[in-house]
C-alpha positions as CSV (number, residue, x, y, z in Angstrom):
1,M,-33.1,-28.6,-11.0
2,S,-30.7,-31.3,-12.2
3,D,-31.5,-34.3,-14.5
4,L,-31.5,-37.0,-11.7
5,F,-34.0,-39.2,-13.0
6,D,-36.5,-40.0,-15.4
7,T,-40.0,-38.5,-13.5
8,S,-42.3,-40.1,-16.6
9,L,-41.5,-43.8,-15.2
10,A,-43.9,-45.5,-13.2
11,F,-43.1,-46.8,-9.7
12,R,-42.1,-50.6,-9.9
13,P,-41.7,-52.0,-7.0
14,G,-38.4,-53.8,-6.8
15,G,-37.1,-51.3,-9.7
16,H,-34.7,-48.7,-9.4
17,A,-34.4,-47.1,-12.9
18,M,-36.1,-43.8,-11.3
19,L,-33.5,-43.4,-8.9
20,S,-30.2,-41.9,-10.3
21,A,-26.8,-43.9,-10.4
22,T,-25.5,-41.8,-7.7
23,L,-28.3,-42.1,-5.3
24,H,-29.1,-46.1,-5.9
25,A,-25.1,-46.1,-5.0
26,A,-25.4,-44.5,-1.7
27,L,-28.5,-46.4,-0.6
28,I,-26.8,-49.7,-1.1
29,A,-23.4,-49.1,-0.1
30,P,-23.9,-49.0,3.8
31,P,-24.2,-52.9,5.0
32,S,-27.1,-52.2,7.2
33,L,-29.2,-49.1,7.2
34,T,-31.6,-47.3,9.5
35,V,-33.4,-44.0,8.2
36,A,-34.1,-41.4,10.5
37,L,-37.4,-40.9,9.7
38,S,-39.2,-37.4,11.0
39,G,-42.3,-37.9,9.4
40,G,-41.1,-34.7,6.8
41,I,-41.1,-35.5,3.0
42,D,-37.5,-35.5,2.6
43,S,-37.0,-38.8,5.1
44,L,-40.2,-40.3,3.9
45,T,-38.7,-39.8,0.6
46,L,-35.4,-41.1,1.4
47,S,-37.1,-44.2,3.1
48,A,-39.2,-45.4,0.4
49,A,-35.9,-45.0,-2.1
50,A,-34.0,-47.1,0.4
51,A,-36.8,-49.7,0.1
52,L,-36.8,-49.7,-3.7
53,A,-32.7,-49.6,-3.6
54,R,-32.6,-52.3,-1.2
55,G,-35.4,-54.3,-0.6
56,A,-38.2,-53.8,2.2
57,Q,-36.3,-55.8,4.4
58,G,-33.0,-54.0,3.7
59,V,-33.7,-51.0,5.6
60,T,-35.0,-50.2,9.0
61,Q,-37.1,-46.9,9.9
62,C,-36.5,-45.3,13.2
63,H,-38.6,-42.7,14.5
64,A,-37.8,-40.6,17.6
65,V,-40.8,-39.7,19.9
66,S,-40.7,-36.6,22.3
67,P,-43.1,-33.8,23.1
68,A,-40.8,-31.6,20.4
69,V,-42.4,-34.3,17.4
70,P,-45.9,-33.1,16.3
71,A,-48.5,-36.3,16.8
72,A,-49.7,-35.5,13.3
73,A,-46.3,-36.9,12.1
74,T,-46.1,-39.7,14.3
75,A,-49.1,-41.1,13.0
76,R,-48.1,-40.0,9.4
77,V,-44.8,-42.5,10.3
78,H,-46.8,-45.5,11.5
79,R,-49.0,-45.2,8.4
80,F,-46.3,-45.0,5.8
81,A,-44.4,-47.7,7.5
82,Q,-47.8,-50.1,7.5
83,D,-48.7,-49.6,4.2
84,R,-45.5,-50.3,2.7
85,G,-44.6,-53.6,5.2
86,L,-41.4,-51.5,6.5
87,A,-39.6,-52.5,9.7
88,L,-40.3,-49.5,12.3
89,K,-38.4,-48.9,15.3
90,I,-39.8,-46.2,18.3
91,V,-37.6,-44.4,20.7
92,D,-36.6,-42.0,22.9
93,A,-33.7,-40.1,21.7
94,G,-33.5,-38.4,25.4
95,E,-33.0,-34.8,24.5
96,F,-35.3,-33.7,27.1
97,A,-32.9,-35.0,29.9
98,D,-30.2,-32.7,28.2
99,A,-30.2,-29.4,30.1
100,S,-27.9,-27.9,27.1
101,Y,-31.0,-28.8,24.8
102,R,-33.9,-27.6,27.4
103,A,-32.1,-24.1,27.8
104,N,-32.6,-23.4,23.9
105,P,-29.4,-22.0,22.9
106,V,-28.6,-20.8,19.6
107,N,-27.1,-24.3,18.8
108,R,-30.2,-26.3,20.0
109,C,-30.5,-28.2,17.4
110,Y,-26.8,-29.3,18.2
111,F,-27.9,-31.0,21.3
112,C,-30.9,-32.6,20.0
113,K,-29.5,-34.4,17.0
114,S,-26.5,-35.3,19.1
115,N,-29.0,-37.2,21.4
116,L,-30.9,-38.7,18.4
117,Y,-28.1,-39.9,16.3
118,G,-26.4,-41.1,19.3
119,T,-29.3,-43.0,20.3
120,L,-29.6,-44.5,16.8
121,S,-26.0,-45.3,16.0
122,R,-25.9,-47.5,19.3
123,M,-28.5,-49.7,17.3
124,G,-25.6,-50.9,15.1
125,D,-26.6,-49.9,11.8
126,V,-25.3,-47.1,9.3
127,V,-27.9,-44.1,9.7
128,A,-28.7,-42.1,6.9
129,A,-31.0,-38.7,7.3
130,G,-33.0,-36.7,4.5
131,T,-30.7,-33.5,4.3
132,N,-30.6,-32.1,1.0
133,M,-28.6,-29.6,-0.8
134,D,-30.7,-26.8,0.2
135,D,-29.9,-27.5,3.5
136,L,-26.4,-26.8,3.6
137,S,-27.1,-22.8,2.5
138,D,-28.6,-22.8,6.2
139,Y,-27.5,-22.4,9.6
140,R,-27.7,-26.1,10.8
141,P,-25.7,-27.0,13.5
142,G,-27.6,-30.9,13.6
143,L,-24.9,-31.5,10.6
144,V,-22.3,-31.0,12.9
145,A,-23.8,-33.7,15.5
146,A,-24.4,-35.6,12.0
147,G,-20.9,-35.8,11.1
148,E,-19.9,-36.6,15.0
149,H,-22.0,-39.8,14.7
150,G,-21.2,-41.1,11.1
151,V,-24.6,-40.0,9.7
152,V,-24.7,-40.4,5.6
153,H,-26.7,-38.1,3.5
154,P,-28.0,-39.6,0.3
155,F,-29.7,-36.9,-1.2
156,V,-26.4,-34.3,-0.9
157,E,-24.3,-37.5,-2.2
158,A,-26.9,-37.3,-5.0
159,G,-26.8,-33.6,-5.2
160,M,-30.4,-33.1,-4.8
161,T,-32.3,-30.1,-3.8
162,K,-35.8,-29.6,-2.1
163,Q,-37.6,-29.7,-5.5
164,D,-35.7,-32.7,-6.5
165,V,-36.9,-34.6,-3.6
166,R,-40.4,-33.5,-4.3
167,I,-40.2,-34.6,-7.9
168,L,-38.6,-38.1,-6.5
169,A,-41.7,-38.7,-4.2
170,R,-44.4,-38.3,-7.0
171,A,-42.4,-40.3,-8.9
172,L,-42.2,-42.9,-6.0
173,G,-46.2,-42.9,-5.7
174,L,-46.1,-41.0,-2.6
175,G,-49.2,-39.0,-3.8
176,D,-50.2,-36.2,-1.1
177,L,-47.1,-36.9,1.1
178,A,-45.1,-35.3,-1.7
179,E,-46.8,-32.0,-1.2
180,L,-45.7,-31.9,2.4
181,P,-45.2,-28.3,3.7
182,A,-41.9,-28.1,5.6
183,A,-42.5,-28.7,9.5
184,P,-39.3,-28.8,11.5
185,C,-39.9,-30.1,14.9
186,L,-41.8,-28.0,17.5
187,A,-39.0,-26.4,19.5
188,S,-38.2,-24.5,16.8
189,R,-41.2,-22.6,17.3
190,I,-39.8,-21.3,20.7
191,E,-37.6,-18.1,20.5
192,T,-34.1,-18.5,21.4
193,G,-33.3,-18.7,25.0
194,L,-36.7,-19.3,26.0
195,R,-36.9,-22.7,28.0
196,V,-38.2,-25.4,26.0
197,E,-41.1,-26.6,28.2
198,P,-43.3,-29.8,27.3
199,G,-46.1,-28.1,27.9
200,D,-45.7,-25.1,25.5
201,L,-44.9,-27.5,22.7
202,Q,-48.3,-29.3,23.5
203,V,-49.9,-25.9,23.1
204,I,-47.8,-25.3,19.6
205,D,-49.0,-28.5,18.7
206,R,-52.7,-28.2,19.4
207,V,-52.9,-24.9,17.7
208,E,-51.0,-25.5,14.5
209,T,-53.5,-29.1,14.3
210,L,-56.6,-27.0,15.0
211,L,-55.5,-24.0,12.4
212,R,-54.8,-26.5,9.5
213,G,-58.4,-28.1,10.1
214,A,-59.8,-24.3,9.9
215,L,-57.5,-23.1,7.0
216,G,-56.1,-26.3,5.3
217,N,-52.6,-27.9,4.8
218,I,-51.0,-24.2,4.7
219,T,-47.6,-23.5,5.8
220,L,-48.4,-22.3,9.1
221,R,-46.3,-21.9,12.5
222,C,-47.6,-21.1,16.2
223,R,-44.6,-19.3,17.7
224,L,-43.8,-18.6,21.6
225,L,-41.7,-15.4,21.8
226,R,-41.2,-13.2,24.7
227,T,-43.9,-11.1,23.9
228,G,-46.4,-13.6,23.5
229,W,-48.0,-16.2,20.9
230,V,-47.7,-15.4,17.2
231,I,-49.4,-17.0,14.6
232,E,-47.4,-17.1,10.8
233,I,-49.1,-18.2,8.3
234,D,-48.5,-18.6,4.1
235,P,-47.9,-15.0,2.7
236,A,-50.0,-15.2,0.0
237,F,-52.8,-16.6,2.2
238,H,-52.1,-13.8,5.0
239,A,-52.6,-11.4,2.3
240,G,-55.7,-12.4,1.1
241,M,-57.2,-12.2,4.5
242,N,-59.4,-9.4,5.7
243,E,-59.3,-8.1,8.9
244,A,-62.4,-10.1,10.3
245,Q,-61.1,-13.2,9.1
246,R,-57.7,-12.5,10.8
247,G,-59.6,-11.8,14.1
248,E,-61.1,-14.8,13.8
249,V,-58.0,-17.0,13.5
250,R,-56.4,-14.9,16.5
251,A,-59.7,-16.0,18.6
252,L,-59.3,-19.6,17.2
253,A,-55.7,-19.7,18.6
254,G,-56.1,-17.5,21.7
255,G,-58.8,-20.2,22.6
256,A,-56.4,-23.0,22.4
257,T,-53.7,-21.5,24.2
258,G,-55.5,-21.2,27.0
259,D,-53.1,-19.1,29.5
260,G,-53.7,-15.4,28.5
261,R,-50.9,-14.6,26.6
262,P,-51.3,-12.1,23.6
263,V,-51.9,-13.4,20.2
264,A,-50.4,-11.8,17.2
265,L,-51.2,-12.8,13.3
266,R,-48.5,-12.0,10.6
267,A,-47.1,-13.5,7.2
268,Y,-44.8,-16.4,7.7
269,E,-41.1,-15.6,7.9
270,R,-38.7,-18.5,7.8
271,G,-36.8,-18.7,11.4
272,S,-38.2,-16.2,13.0
273,A,-38.1,-17.4,16.4
274,F,-34.4,-17.9,16.0
275,V,-32.4,-15.1,17.8
276,H,-28.8,-15.0,16.8
277,R,-26.7,-13.3,19.8
């Protein structure tokens, strides 16, 4: 982990000392700035850092709502902006009107982000995303769309990893938000090539919300594969369950899906619904 900021410093509204010089410079460089706020830890931390660097009136948060966005993420964004007195705009990026996105190809994320960043860019401000250095080592077609729309990545400019972002989140006083598990959009749970349907996304959100209420805020995915529903949970948590407990989770999820398709349970594997053909 790089020495990007002094985490011993207490959060002081209006102060910049806890931000690295490169991050601070990246945040104040644009004449106007809109943060694409998904509700995940990266974008929330970026928003808080931008408000620290530019002042609350110098940054706008913009959150796109769609069937692919968990209801909990939207609620989190509203609370975050309200608690900090930050301007928040809610938009429909329009990806569900895009046949290429709905077809769910291997580069589905490109079409999603093209719609999102196109919508935000037309609003006039420079758009910032919470991309960090770890994201650059993964297959991220959305980054191509970001480049096409001039989106800036302050955490990348500052050389910050996911761990660095979490440390900064704690230093900025984000509390429990700093521990949020990674949670990509709900469409990422649908196997490549299966059409993205709003009804399936509602089921996924319902199942994950139900299971987190029962199991706690652990890494968890409800995936829709060609073979049916698959529940994936944190590997260590999964290993510690007995067969009766696993059966209870399958039954709970099966009751929430309500469509009769089989429900399997296994340890979480990153990107397991992605099929590169």
